[in-house]
N, C-alpha and C positions, 0 to 999 in steps of 0.2 A: 575376752574371748567368749563367744556365745555358748550357751548350754546346748549340748547335743541331744536331739530328740529322735526317738524311733517311733514311727507311725505304724500302727498295726490295724489293718482293715481289709476285708476281702473285696470291697467295692472300689473299682478303679476311679469312679467319680469322687468318692470320699477321700481316697488316697491323694488325688490331685488337688482337691480343694483344701484339705487340711494342710498339705505341704505349702500351698500358696499362703494360707492364712497365718500359719506358724512362722514362715520365713519373712513375713511383713514386719515382725518384731526383731530389731537388731540384737536383742539379747538371746534369741533362740535360733537354732539352725537344725533343719531336718537332715540327719545323716544317713537315714535308711528307711525303707518301707518294707513291711512284711504283709503277706496276703493271707496268712493263716497262723494259728497258734504255734505250730511246730517251727515254722520259719521265724516267728517272733523269738522263740527260745534260742535258736541258732544265732540270729542277728544280735540279740541282747548280749550273747557271749562274745561274739567277734567284734562288734562295734563299741561295746561298753558305753551305751548312752547314759546321759545324766538323768533322763526321765523318759517314760514311755506313755504314749496315748494308745489305749487298747479297746478294740471292739470286742463284743462277746460272742456273737453268733457267726462262726466261721467254719470252713471245711477242715478236715483232717484233725484239728484240735481246737476246741473252743477257747474263748478268752479266759474263763475262770481256771481251766486246767493249765493254761499257759502262765497265768499269774502264779499259781502254786509252784510250778516248775522253776520259774525265774527266781522267785523268792527263796527257794531251797538252794539254788546254786550261787547266785550273786544278787543280793537284795538291791533293788533300785526302785525309786518312786514310780508308781504306775497309776495313771488317771484313766478311769473307764469312760467310754462313750456309751451312754445307756439309753435305751428306748424308754419313752415316757409311759408305756403300757404297764399294766399290773404285772404281767409276766416279766417284762424287762426290769421292773423294780426288784422282783425276787432274785433274778440272776445278778443284779448289781449288788444286792446285799450279800450274796455268796462270794462275789469278787472282793468286797471289802473284808469279809471274814477271811478270805484267802491271803489278803495282804495288800490289796490296792489301797491307796491313801485317800482317794476321793473320786467323784464322778461328775460328768457333765451330761445333761440331757442331750440325746442325739435327735436333732430335728432337721429333716431334709430341707424344709423351707428356709430355716435360718442359714444353713450352709450354702444353699444355692443362691440366696439373695444377698450374700455377703454382709450379714448382720453385724453391725458395730458392737451390739451387746454380746454376741457370741465371741467376737474377737477379743474384747476386753476380758471376758470371763475365762477364755482359754489361755490367753497370754498370762493373766494374773496367776492362775493355778499352776501352770507349767513353770513359770519363773519362781514362784514361791517355793514349791517343793524341790525343784532342781537346785536352787540356791541354798536351801537348808541342808540338803544332803551333801553339798560340796564345799562348805565353808572350812571344814577341818579334815585332816587325813582320815581315811576310813579305817576303822579298826577291824579286826577279824570278826567273822560272823559268830564264832564261838564266844569271843569276849563280850559281844553285844548281847547274845542270847543268855549268857550267864547273869546279866544284869536285869533282864526283862522279867516282868511279873506276868507270866502267861501260862496257858495250859501246857501240859507236858509234851504234846506232840512236836516233833522236830520242825515241821513246817510252820506251826503256830509260833514256835519260839523264834524262828527266823523272821517271821512277819513282824512280831513285836520288836525284834531287834532293829528292824528298819524304822519302826515308829519312834523308838527311843533315839535313834541316830538323827532322824529328821527333827524331832521335837527338841533335842538338846541344843539346837542351833536356831537362831531367830531370823526369820525372813526380813529382807530390807524394809518391807512395809510395817514390820513390828519392832523396829529398832528401839523405839522409845520404851518398849516393855521388856527389854532384854534381860534385865537384872531381876532376880527374885525379890519379893517383898516380904517383910515380916507380918505375921498376923496382927490384926487390929487390937485384939484383946485376949484376956486369959480364957482358957477352955471353960465353957459353961456346962452345968449339969442339965441335961436334957431329958433324963429318964422320966417317962410318964407325962411330959409337958408338951411335946411336939405332936400335933394332930395331923399336920400336912407337910409333906416333903415335895418341893417343886424343883425340877432340874432343867437347866437351859444348856444347850449344846449346839455346835455347828460342825465344822470340819473335824473329822475324827470321832464325832459323837456316836454314830451307830455302834462302833466297836466298843467304845468306852461304856455306853449305856448297857450293852449286852453283858459286859464283864461285871457290872454292878447289879443289874436287876436279876440276872439269872442266879445270883447267889443268895437272894433274899428268901426267907422262909414264908410258907403260906400264911402263917399267923403274924406277919409283920404288922406292928401296931398302928401304923399311920397310913393315910391315903397318899398316893403319889401322882403328881402331874408332871408330864414331860413335854418340853418344847424343844424340838429338834428341827433345825432348818432343813426342810425337805420339800420337794414338789408333791402335788397330789398324786395319788396311787402309791407313792413310795411309803408314806406313813402307814397306810393300811397294811401293806405287805410287811412292813417292819414290825408293826404291832402283832400281827398274826405269828410272825416268826418268833418274836420274844415270848409270846404266850405259850407256844409249843415247848420252849426251852426252860420256862420258869415255873416255880411253885406258886408265885403270886399270879393273879389274873391280869392280863394285859389286853387292852383294846384301843382302837382309834376312838377318840372322844366324839360324842354327839351331844347336841343340846338336850338337857334333861338328865344326863348321866349323873348319878349321885356319888359324892365322895364317900369312900368306905375304906376301912383298914384293909391292907393287903390287896388293894385294887390300884392298878396303874392305868392312867388315861393319857394317851398321846395326842397332842394337838394335831389336827388334820392339816396336811399340806395345802397351801393356798388360802387358808382361813386363819382367823384369830380365835384363841381360846381364852375365855374369861369366866368368872363366877357370876351366877345370876344374882338377882336382888336379895335372895335369902342367904347367899354365901354357902349353901349346902349342895348346890348342883352346878353343872357346867352350862355355859352359854357359848355357842359357836356362832360367829358372825363373819360376813364376807371380808376378805382382806382389802383394805383401802390401798389404792395404787400409790398414795402419798407415803406409805410406810414401806421401807426397804425390804423388810423381812415378813414373810407370810408362811408360817406363824412367826410371831415376834416375842422374844423373851421379855422385853421391857413391858409390853402390854399385859402379859399374863402376871408378871410379878406385881405390877401396880394394881391390878384388879384384886389380887389376893390380899394385898396390904390393907384393904378396906375392912377386912373381916377377921383375919386370924392373928395379926399382931405378933406377940411373942410365942405363939403356938406354931409358927412356921420355921422350917429349916429349908433355906434356899441353897442350891448347889449350882455353881457355874463351872462347866467342863470345857474341854478343848474347843477351839473355834476361831476363825478369822474375825476381825473387827472388834466391836465393843458392845454388841447387843447384850442387854442384861445389866449393864452398869447403872443406868438411870433407874431402872426398876429396883435394883438391889439397894440403891440409896433410899428409896421410898420405904422398902421393907425394913431396912435398918432403923430408920427414923421411928418405925412403929414397934421396934423391939425384937424383930426377927433375928435369927442366927444365920450366918452365911459361911459356907465352906467353898473354897475354890481349888481347882486342880493345879498342881505344881507344873513348872516349866518342863522338867525332865520327862514327865509321862504324857505331856500334851502333844498331839500331832502338830497343832499350831497354837502357840501361846499368845493369843490375842484377847479373847473374851475373858478368860480367867485372869490374865495380866491386868486388864482394865480395872476389874474390881479390887484386885490386890493393890495396884498402884494408887487407887482412890482411898485406900485404907479402910475398905469395907469388909474384908475377909476376917472372920473370927479365927479361922484355921485354914492353912494351905496344906492339902493332902496329895499324896501320889495316887494314881488310879487304883492301885492295889489295896489301898487303905479304906476306900469309901464303903464297900459292902460290909466289911467287918466292923467298922465304926458305926454304921447305921444299925447293925444288929445289936451291938453291945451298948450303944449310947441311948437308943430309943426304947 
């Protein structure tokens, strides 16, 4: 039986095209269309879809407000259709904070030209999140919220409840990584030894990174590099948002930026982040079309391995695929320590599962443990 999809968009053109594209996949079926946020709330309640595709700029009620309302009443996976502009990136980040699980860039040319890439991307995301949320019977929102490690606000609790419900089940594409794996080795003493922390993430990463970085003190003793799969414009908006919320300094990385304790540099979307020949500053290069991810965790991990060896703590967070696994192996061979996120707190247990399955994780931690461990261990 196909997963039920609710399409929310105020444009009749996008309504029609998205319905056509989604219904081309036999595992998906559009059961309703909403033209504004208020209608989305009503149809989410009456149709009880398995997943929702949501626009953000609509009359009566915008997409972010609709996400908050839906998550507060009946949590369901919501994928945002987002403009590639800087303003669109900011609104998308608000939607993710409100409870959306992921986003897809909204490109008129791709939709109108019947892009195969858009179809694959859309079908994959909708099936992934719909299947994860429907493998087992849904528990009550209160039960899920009680298990979540989130902020105290009720809406945030229910958002995290959905994340845990989705993350506790593995998508068909991640079946091989469904079982948790034991850490590779005993806990190591890192106090005063780690000079650089590097974090890789993809799907679910913006919320996970926010939960970790905003808890770090201004005098955090190590430099931090972040590789989050995001398009250009999004990483700049994301860095600025984190900087406003954090005691540490956060910025989108540029060539020449120096590594410094308490400073967080985020790899720019569409580019690759490496260390320069001195190992003390950042080098940003154009993303090669032969590389799937721009930025790519493997590339940054491998570049760091040439310099910092046992002074590196690498962290692999939630995300589809296995980016970071090859780079983690190189780092481990040089003596680095690696932590990975556990299945229960990951939106998608792909990237962290890959490093755990390869026996590269020194420790497997839940999302709520990372910030406290970084503070206490370093």
